[in-house]
N, C-alpha and C positions, 0 to 999 in steps of 0.2 A: 504493499500499500504506499509506504513511504517513497520507494523507488518510483512508483507510478506518478505520484504527485511531483516528485523531483523532475520527472520528464515533462509533466504537463505544464509546469510553471517555469521551465528552463528559460523562457524568453525573458523573464525578469533579470536573468544574468547575462544571457547571450547578447541581447541588444546593446546593453551597456558596454560589454566587451568589444563589440563591433565599433562603437563610438570611440572607446579608448584606443583601440588599434589605429583607427583613422586618424585621430588627433595626434597620437604618438609619432606615426610616420610623417605627418606634416607639422610637426611641432614648430619649426621655424616660422611657418605661416600664421600658426595660432599665437605664439608667444613672443616672437621677435618682430612681427609685422613685416616679414619678408615674403617675397612672391617668386614663383617660377617664371622664367622668361618664355612664356608659351606663345609660339608664333600664331597659331590659329586664333587664339583669344585676343591677341593684340590686333590682328586683322579685323576680327569681329567688332572690337571696340571702335576702330576707325570707320568701318562701314556702317555701323548702326547708331553712331553718336548723333548725327543730325535728326534721325528718326526719333530717338529717345527724347531729345530736347523738344522737338515739336509736340510729342505726345504729352510731355509735362505741361507745355504751354497752352495746348488747345484741348486736351482730353479726348481728341479723336485719334483713333489708331491709324497712323500712317501706313498706307498699303503700297506706296510707290516710293522707291529709294532714289532720291535725286543726287546722292553723294558719289555715285560711282558709275562708270560706263555711260555717262551722259543721261542716265535714268534707267531703271529696271524695276520689275516688281519686287516689292518688299515682303510678299506673301509667304516666301519660302522660309523666312526666319521671323515671321511675325507671331503674334499670339492672338488668342480669341478672348475678347472681354467676357467674363461671366463663365468661362469654361469650368464646368463642374469637375472635370478630371484633374484639375489643378491640385486638388487635395491629395489625390492618389499619387501624383508626381512628387509633391512636397513630402509626402509620407515616405515614399521610397528613397528619398534623399535625406532622410533623417531630420527633416525640418530645419536643416542648417541654412544659415544665411547664404545668399547667392554669392557673396564675396569669398566664400570658401568652397568653390566648385570641386576642388581637388579631393579634399576629405569626404565631401558628400557623395562624390562619385565612387570613391572606394567603398564607402558605407553602402551604397546602392549595389555594387557588385556582390559584397558579402551577404546582405540581407536578402537579395533576390534569390540567390542560389540557396540559401538556408531555407527560405520559405518553400522553394520548389522541392527540396529534399524532404521537408516535412510531408509535402503531398505524396511523396513515394514512401512515406512511413519510415524514413531513415531515423535512426537514434539522433536526437537533437544535438548531442554533444559531438558525435561523429560529423554530423552535418555542419556544425560550427567550425571544426577543424579544417574540413575540406573547403568550406566557403572562404575562410581567411586565406588558405593557401592559394585557392583559385584567383582571389583578387590581386595577388602579388605576381601573377604571371607577367613576365617582362613585356609582352605584346601590350598589355593593359597599361603597364607603368610607363612605357615610352610613348604610348598614346596619350596618357596624361600630360607628359612632358611637352607633347606637341600641341595640346589643347584640343584633341579630338573627342570631346565629351559626348556628343550625340552618338557616335559609334559605340562608346562604352555603355551608354544607357540602353541602347538597343541590345547589346550582348547580354547585359544583366537581365533585362526583361524577357529575353528569349528563353531563359531558364524557367521563369514562372509560367510561360506559355506551355512548356512541356509538362510542368507540374499540374496545370489545370487539365491538360489532356489525361494525365494519369488518374486523376480523380474521377473522371468520367469512365474510364476503362475499368475502374474499380467499383463502378456503379453507385458512386456517391453523387447523385444526380444534381441536386440543388447547389451544393458547394462546388462541384465541378463546373457547372454552367457559370456561376458567379466568378470563380477564380479565373476561368478561361476567358470569359468576356472582359474582365477587369485587366488581365494581362495583355490581351490583344490591344485593348484601348491605349495603354501606356506604352506598349511596344511601338504602335504606330504614332503615338505622340512624340516619341523620340525623333521620328522622321529621318531615320537612316535606313532608307528602303533597300539598300544593298544587303545589309545584315538581315533584314526581315526576309528578303528574297531567298537567301541561303536557308534561313530557318524554315521556310515553307517546304523545302525539299526534306529536311529532317522530319518535320511533322508528318509528311506523306509516308516516309519510311516507317516512322513509328506507328501510324495508323494502319498501314498494310501489314506490319508485323502483328499488331493486335487483331486485325481482321482474320489473319491465318490462325492465330491462337484460339479465337472464338469459334472458328470452324472445326478445329481439332477437338474442342471441349464441348461441341454440340450446342453452343450458344450463338450461332450465326444469326438467328432471328432476332435476338436481343440487340446484337451489335447493329443490325440493319435498321431496326425500328426504333431504337432508343438512343444508341451511342452516336450514330451518325447524324440524325436530325438534331439532337441536342448539341452536338459539337458544331454543326453549321450554324444553328441559332445563336450559340454563345459567340462564335467568331464573327458572325454578321452583326450582333448587337455591339460587340466591342469595336469593330471597325467602323460602324455608323457614328460612334462618338467622335471619330476623327474624320468624318466625311469632308469637312471643310478643308482639312489639310491635305488629305489624299486627292480631292478634287482639283484644288488650286495647283498642287504639284504636278499632277497629270496634265493639266491645262498648260501650265508653264512649259513642261518638257516638250511639248509639241513645237514650241517656238524657240527652244534652247539648242545648244550644240548636240544634245542628246535626241533631238528630233530629226525630221526629215531634212536632207540636204537639198539646197535650191540651186547651187552652182555646180558646174562640171569641175571635175578634178583638175588641179594644175598639172602642167607637164611633169612627168616623172613620178607622180603620185597615184597614177591610175589603179595600181594593184592594191594599194592600201585603202582605196576609197570605197566607202559603203553608202548606199542610198539613204539609209536612215541610221541614226545612232551614231556612236563613236567609231572612229577608224580603228582597226584591229591593232596596229602597232601601238596606238595610244592606250587603247583599252587593256592590252595585255603587258604593258611595260613592267608592271610589278607582279611578275609571275615567279613563284618560288620554284627552285629546282627540286626534283623529287627527293634527292638525298638531303636537301636542306631541312626537311621536316624532322630530321633527327635532332635538330636543336631543341626539340621538345624535351629531350632527356639530357642533353649536354649543351649548355648555352653557347659556348665558343667553338662549336663544332664546325661553323662556317666563318669563323673569324670574329664574330660579335657584331659590331656596328661599323659604320663608315668613318667614325671618328673615335678611335680608341687610343688610350695611353699604352705605351710599350713597356716591357719588363726592364728594370734597371740593370739586370745582369743577363739579359737574354742575347740571342744571337745579333740583333740589330745594335744593341749597345756595344757589343764587342767589335762589330765592324766599325762603328763610329770611333772607338778608341784607336783603331789603326790609323784613322785619318786625322783625327782632331786631338788625340791624347785622352788620357783616362779622365782627367778632371773636366775638361770641356765636354766630353761625352756624357758624363754623369749630370753636368748642369743641363744638358739638352734634354735628356730622357727624364730627368726629375721635374722638369717644368710641367706643371698640370696642363698647360695650354699646348704642349707638344703632342699632337695626336695624329694617327695615321689611319687610312682606310684599311683596317685589317680584314673587314668583310671582303670575301672574294666570290660571293654567290652570283646568282643570275639576275638579281634585281639591280637597277641603276644605283641605288644607294639605300641604306636602311638605318633607322635610329637604334636598332638593336634586334636580337633574335627573339623568336617566340619560344620562350622556355617556361614549360608547364610545371617543371620540377622533376628531379630524378625519382624522388620518393613517390610522388603522386602518379607518375607514369608507371612505376612498378606496381602500385596499388591498382591501377587500371588494367595492367596486364594480368594481375591476380584475379581481378574481377571476371575477366574473360574466361578464366578456368573455373571459377567457383560458382558463378551465377547460372541459373537455369536458362534454357534456350529462349524463354519469353523475354528476358531482359537483354540477354546477350545479343540476339539477332539485331534488334534496332540499334543497339549501341555500336556494333561493328558497321552496320549500313550507314549510320549518320557520320561516323568518323571517316569512313571510306569515301563517301560522296563529297564531304566538305574538303577533305584532303585533295581530291581530284580537282575540285574547283580551284584550289590554291595553286596547283601546278600550271594552270593557265596555258600558255603557248608551249610548254614542255609536254602537254598532253593534248595535242591539237585535234586528234580524231574525236575526242570527247568535247572539249571546251569550244573549239571552233564551230563544231556542228550545232551545239546548243546556242551559241552566239548568233548563228544564222537563222535558227528556226524558232527558238522560244521567244515569246513576246516579253519585252522588257530586258532581256539579257544584254542586249547591245547598248543599254544605257549606263552600264557600270564599268568602272576600271579598278585597278588594284585588286586582282583576284586573290592575292595572298592574304587579304583580310578575312577570307572565309575560315582561316584557321582560328580566328576569334570564337567562331561557333564550335569548331572541333574541340576546343578546350573546355567549352561548356559541357559537351557530351562526355569527354574523358573525366572531368571532375565528378559528374554525376555517377558515372560508372565506378570510379574509385570509391565514392561514398557508399554505393550499393554493395559493393564487394566487402568492404570493411564492415558494414552493417551486418551483412550476412554471417561474417566470421564470428561477431559477437553472439548472434542469435543461435548458430548451430554448434558453435565450439569446434574442437579439433577432433572430429571423427576421422576415421581411416581415409575416407575419400577427400576431406578438406586438407589433410596433411599431405596427400599426394598431389593435389593441385598446387599447395604452397611450395613444394619442391620444384614442380614443373615451372611455375611462374618465376621462381628465383633463378632457376637455370636459364630460362629464356632471357630474363633481364640482364643478368650478368654476362651471359654469352654475347648478347648484342653489344653491350659496352666494350667487351674485350675485342670483338671484331671491329668496332669503331676505333679503338685504340691502335690496333695493328693497321687498319686501313688508312688512318691518318697519315702515315708516312708514304702511302702509295698514291694518294690523291694529287691531282693538279691543283695547287692552291694559289697559283699566280693570278693577279688581276690584270685586266686589259690595260690599265693606266699606270701600272707600277713604275715603269721606266720614267714616265713623265713626272711622277711625284718627286724623284730625287733630282732630276734635271732642273726642276723649278725650285725646289726647296733649297738646294745647296749649290745650284749653279753648275752642276756636273756635266761636262761635255765628253769626258773620257768614257768610251763605250765599255771598256774593261771594268772601270770603277763603277759605272752604273749597274753592270751585271752583278758585281760583288754585292752591291746593296740590295738589289732585287732578290738574289739568292738569300741573303740574310733575312729579308722580309719574309720569304717563304718559310725559312726555318723558324722564324718568330711565330708565324701562324701555326705551324705544326706543333710547336712547343706549347702554345696557348690552348690548342685543341686538346692535346693530351693532358695537360694540366686540369682542365675541366672535366675530361672523361674520368680521370682518377678521382677528382672530387666527387662526381656523381657515384662512382663505385663505392667510395667510403660511406656516402649517405645511404645508399641502398644496403650495404653491409650492416650499417647500424641498425636499420629497420629489421633486416633479416634476423640479426642477433637477438633483438628484444622479442620478436615474434617466435623464434626458435626457443627462447627461454620460456615463453608462454606455453608452447607445445609441450615442453618437458615439465610443465607445471612448477617451474622455478620462480615465476613472477605471475601475479594475479592479472586478470583482464583489465581492471581500472588502471593500474600503473602502466601496463603495456600501452594502452590507448593514449595515455598522457605523454609517454616517451615517443610514440609514433607521431602524435600531434606536434611535439616540440621539434622533432627532426623534419617533418613535413613542412611546417611553417618556416623553420630556421633556414631550410634549404633555399626556398624561394625569396625569403627576406634578404638573404645575403646577396643574391644576384640582382635583386631589384635595387638594392643600394648602389650598385654600380652605375645606375642610370639616373636615379633621383636620390641624392644625399644632401647633407647639409650645405655642401659647396654649390649645389644647384640653385640655391635660393639667393636672391638678390634683394637689396634694400629698396630698389626702384619697382614700384608697382606698374602694372599695365597702364594705368591712367597717366603716370608720370613719363611714360615713354612718348606720349603724344604732347610734345612741348613745341609751342609755336616758335618758329624762327622769325628773324627780322623780316624775311621775305613773306612769310605768312601774315605777320601783323600789318605789313604794308597793304597787302591785297585785302584784308579784312576791313580796312577803312572804307572800301567801296560799298555803299549802301544799296547798290543796285540789287534787287531781290533775287535775280536769277542770271547768273553767268557761269562760265566754266574755266577751269584752270588745268594746265598741262604741266606736270612736273617732270622736267627733263633730267633732274638729278637722280631719279628713282627708276626702278624697273616698272615702267608706267603701268603695264597691264598685269602686274603680279604684286601689287602693294596697296595698302588701304590707309596709310598714315596720312596721305594728302586728303583722303575722303573725310577724315576727322575734322578738318578745318574748312574744306571747300567742296564745291560740286566739281568733281573730277572727270576728266576725259577718260582716266584709267580706273583702276580698282583692283579688287581681289575677289574672285569667285570662280569656282571650278566649272560651273554650268552657266556660262554667259548666254545672252540671247544669240541665236544663230546669226541673225543678220549683222549684229554689232560685231561678232567674232569674224565674220566675213570681211567687214570693214577693216578690222585690226590686221587681218592677214593679207588683204590685197591692197589697201590704200594708205592707212594711217602711218605705218613706219616710213614709207617713202616721204610723206609730207613732213614728218618730224625731222628727217634729215635735211630736207630743203629749208625748213624753218631754222634749225640749228645752224646750218651753214650760212645762211643770210645774216643771222644775228651776229655770228662771229666775224664776218666780213663787213658788217655794217651796211648791208644792201637793203634797198627798199623793195618790199614784196607787193605784188598785186593780189587781188582777191583770188584770182584764178590760179596762182602759184601753189596755194594750200586750200583747195575748195572744201574739202571735207572738214578740216579744222575750223574754218570760218563759218560754215553752216551749222557746226556744233557749238557756235557761240564761245569759242576759246578766246576769251578776253585777256588772259594772262598766261605767261609761260615762266615757270621758276627755273632759273639757271644756277642758283646757289642759295646761301643761307641768309644773305643780307638784303636790305631794301634795294640796294643797287644791282641786285641779281634778279630783278623782276623785269620781264619784258611785256610791255602792253601792246596788244595787237590791235592796230588801228583798222584791221579789215574784219573783225568779228561782226557778224551780221545781226546780232541782237536776238530777241526772243521770237520775233515773227516778222515777216515782210511779204509784200506782194511782189510777184515776178511778172516779167514781160512776156515770157514765152514758156510753154511746156513741151519738153522734148519727149515724144512718145517712142517707146521701145517695146520689144516683143518678147523679152525674156529677162530673168534675173541677171544673167551674165552680161547682156547688153546694158543693163541698168547700172550695175556697179562699175562697169568699165566707163560709162558715161559720167559717173560721179567725178572721176579723176580728171575729166576734160572740160566740164562746163565752168562758167562763171556763175556760182550759185546766187549771186546778188540779183541777177535778172533772168536766170534760167532755172527751171526745175526738170527732173526726170521722173516719168511715171511708166510703170510696166502696164500697158493697156490690156494685156492678156489677164491680169489679176483684177483690173477694174474697168471692164469694158463698157460699163454704163455711166462712168464718172464724168461729170461736166468739168471739162479742162479749159474752158474758154478763158482767155486772158485779155485784160484791157486796163492797163496801169497808167494813171494820170499823176501829174505833179501834185503833191499834197496828200496822196493816198497813204494811209498807214494802219498798221495793227500794233497796238500797244498793250503790254501786259499790265493789268490793273490790280489784280489781287493773285497772291501766290501762296500755296502750301503744297505739301507732298502728296495731296490727294485731290485738290481742287484748284483749278486755274480759271482766271477770268480775264478777258481781254476786251478792249474797246477798239472798234475798227471805224474807219472812214474811207470811203472810195467813191469817186464820181460815177463810175460805170459799172462797178463790181469787178471781181477777178479772182484769180487763184492765189492763195496765200500759203506759204510754207512756214510751219511752226518748228522751232528748234527744240522739239521734244521727241523722244524715241517713239516710234510707232509700235503699238502692241494691241492686237485686235481683240484680245480677251478681257473686256471690262471697261475700257474707256468709252465714255459717252460724250459726244459733242453736241451742243445745242447753240442755235443762233436765235437770240430773243426768246429763249425757252422752247424752240421747236427743234427736235432732234434732226441732225443731219449726218450724212455718211463721212467717215474719215478715209482719206486716201493715203496710201503709203508713197511718199515722195523722197526722192534722192536716197533711195534704198533703205534708209533707216528712220526717216522723219515723217511727221504728219502734215498732211495738206488738206485744205478745205476750200471749197468754192463759196465765196462770200458775195452776197448781193450788194447792189449799190446803196449808198446812204450810210447812216451811222447805226451801229449795231453793237450788242453785247454778245460775246462769244464765250461759252464756258466748256471746260473739259472736267468731267467728274469720273473718279475711279471707284466704282462700286460693283465689282464683279459678282455675278450670281454664285460663283464657287465659294465666295467668302460669306456673302450676306445670307443667301438661302442655305447653303451648306452649314453655315455656322449655326442657324436656327435649329436645323435638325440635329446637329451634333450636341447642342446643349440639352435638347429634349432627351435624346437617348443616353446622354451622359448621366442625367439625373436617374433614369431608370436602372442604369447599370450600378450606380452607387447605392440605390435602395436595395437592389438584388443582393449586392455584396453584404450590406448590413443585415438583411433578413437571413442570409445563408450563414453568416458567422453567429448571429443570434440563436438560430436553430441548432447549430453544431454545438455551441456552448451548452444549450439546454440538454442535448442528447448526452453530452459528456457528464453533466451533473447527475442525470438520472442513472447512467451507468455507474458512476462512482458511488452513488447512494445504494445501489443494488449490491455492489461489492462490499460495502460496509455492512 
């Protein structure tokens, strides 16, 4: 009875332990006010700053982001006011303040897997040990370091989705529907659809495995009439709570680089060109090598990361001694900033390996021996398919085929991230195996499986140790590293250094393999002692827990440790330069800035202060990306050259930049480093003539040739019924009157009416234009901008962005969100009541 209560109320201790571990690992953030230098979060800070400020000022949710790429939908990273699933999201993150996203994400990973394992009826303390171990997977830790929060949230919620399915398979109908619908809701709320996509395959494998099991047990009718309908109902209810998010994302994707291409391939790129979605080379860039997956059990088996410190007494240090002397060599290798790309795998670069833990991997292997077929089949299937996804271009017959035929598959890149889901399955398997050991004890069959799993794991590690010396561990750019770093031109000397680098990699590989062997032997020793009844089960589990957690904690600290935290917060990195301050004096409500000191189309710091021509986002609008690839770089070179020489430019010299209302160019950090563009065309203007073309290729080619101050280009195949008549007179104007990120108002005057171009990015899904309150059609002009036919006289022109996907989808989402919450509360209440009745009967 006491043991039963101890299990029942374990959450009173487990949840505080999760808090404690999260806070302890990120103690510099909590107690010293330091922060990680997280690239994606800094980018997000820049890209979302203007929208956040406007929301504070107006109280209306900005749905259009004017701060980057001359304007794009904000919907993908917006929120829904009054979203009832917010409470689920906050609860899963431990109700921690948003300023502490790192520890709250770590907490989410632990608590989500823990709850999922409770659904599988795993001992709560075994679940806690595995949950903590799982959360310190180096893939998750390096993702935290990069600021990839939504990916980690989706991985955590994936576990609870599987837990909800398990409840249904165990015929716990009400609780199963409630947990599954809730889990699907927050999984989709995380809005990392690539992880969700991989999860769907795992769910299908799990479902098919259970379908086969029900057939064998004579329960097929129950599965077909109860499990499947309730599962579909639960998943549908959960998905409907995020209808607005799924709808807006799907809507946007059709017009993004993940949607259908409109232009023909450039010369030389025909083989890589797909009609829809991402190009294959781009989509499969981050594909893991098949052998690279062995980093799950030995972290440095493929060299670690692309920026690693080298050993102070290793082969590379010894080679440096020959050239620079012992003292100088030690000074170099001891410098924490001296890092080399020790990773030699198939990916362009990586922040670290995917290390699940040697002990946890052993426990998973042990589980495959000890578990019944019912659990084992879906675990093997799930691990296998997600691993196959991660191999990407190295398993072309599988992945290229799916890329070509499966809907949505061509929208995703970085297939290696599917191993994030693999690790969920492996952790669940390890927990199930350890839990079964506790429940069945060491009978003859269990002892046999223990010895088999031990032999398999140690045998694998020994093969890896031997094989490390036979592998090709060289990197494609190794020679360039030393040529650039030390200015080496002697081919023989370069070869000596690259050979030393190879030896360094092998030494580090073997060192980590030996480390993994020792951790596995430690677990084997305590389990063997338990077999021989030298140690009780509770001390055994405690030691296994310490070894399991200590294993991953030590490797995680290689990537996030006290030295990783800086005193400067993300906010403080967005510090206005003299150039920024000079531009910000301009009170014009809407102009754009080109920052030539930055990687224009891959940074968001400029967007923190200005409406930028560039920005940072992986899924840009297709047409704007086309402009970036085909026109803008050429014009940027022309502009930079003219500024340097002091030449005067015409409007036609940089037509795209001028029609995008690029009023300022930043050339440096001071006010003297700001170029004011006299040719910027402003917010809107009438044109003298509309050039009619018959294809997108003709349209974008014409953009680089016209003078946009009096010419516009329209593809008449897209707008065959558009009124493109022009009649421009002296004194005609279109002037921006009111401006915010969702609503624009203009005043116009023209003698005879005509065609006006608006320096706002064309997006057909949601923008409504009205002239004097009467809706009119928007035409795409100059490939990326909006055009309107405006009648003669004085008029008020408005553009409003209220897409049905957000407004109507949001209303449905809120309604179903409340139903889901009520269902969860009811299910928990009923479960507690049942537990109380059961406990009373036992008493």
